[in-house]
C-alpha positions, 0 to 999 in steps of 0.5 A, a space after each residue: 227500679 228507679 231507672 226503669 221507672 224514669 225511662 218509662 216516664 221519659 218514653 211516655 213524655 216523648 210519645 206525648 210530645 211527638 204524637 200530636 205533631 204527627 197527627 197535625 201534619 197528617 191533617 195538613 197533608 190531607 188539607 193540601 191534597 184536597 184542593 188539588 183533587 177539587 181542581 181536577 177538570 172533568 170532561 165536559 159533555 156536549 149540550 144540544 142546542 137549537 140553531 136558527 136557520 134562515 136560507 143559507 145562514 145558520 146562527 147560534 147564540 154565543 151565550 149558549 156556548 159561553 154557558 155550556 162550554 161545549 155544545 152541538 146542534 143539527 141542521 137539515 141540508 139537501 144531503 141530509 141531517 148534519 151534526 155540528 159542534 161549537 165549543 169554547 177553548 180558552 177565549 176562542 169559540 171553535 165550530 167543527 163538523 161533529 161526526 166520527 165516520 167509522 164508529 158513527 158517533 155524533 158526540 164529543 166531550 171536551 177534555 182539557 183541550 182534547 175532543 174525545 169521541 163519546 162512542 169509540 173514545 178516539 182523541 182529537 186536538 180541540 184546537 186543530 181538529 187533528 187525530 191524536 190517538 184511537 181508531 178514528 184518527 184518520 178522520 180529522 174534524 174540519 173547522 167551520 168558518 163563522 163570524 160573530 154578529 149581534 151576539 150570535 155565531 153566524 155561519 153558512 150552510 154551504 160551509 157546514 156541508 163542506 166541512 162535513 164532507 171533508 170530515 167523512 172522507 178519510 184524511 
């Protein structure tokens, strides 16, 4: 009987020694996973901003793009209202036509370097505007040239119209 008692006591002692270590490792594992989950970047929906239009010149504040990362705005032209997107990609500001012709969307979220149509979910390379995947990939988002002056992104209304017309034509 003594051998059974000694065996039981040893088994309890081993369990007591290992259980806290296992629990402590689980806690460390959870702590290691938590920061990874927090570092996942969610898609950034575009924020509507108001441009300033004076004749053929359209301006938007750089600060609005810096604060929101992904913005869009509309301008009235002789051909109708045109939507434009302006977003921050790394250190660069990119301005593009903001339309997905087949599905009729005028909104894109920015997801880790990819523009995602808010309507049909087609994906476009945010740096080039080229289609990656989805039903509307044949309609790349045309770039709009601009300059920076006095804290504003400055572009021509004619350039906005040209980019829009290029975007709505099948690529």
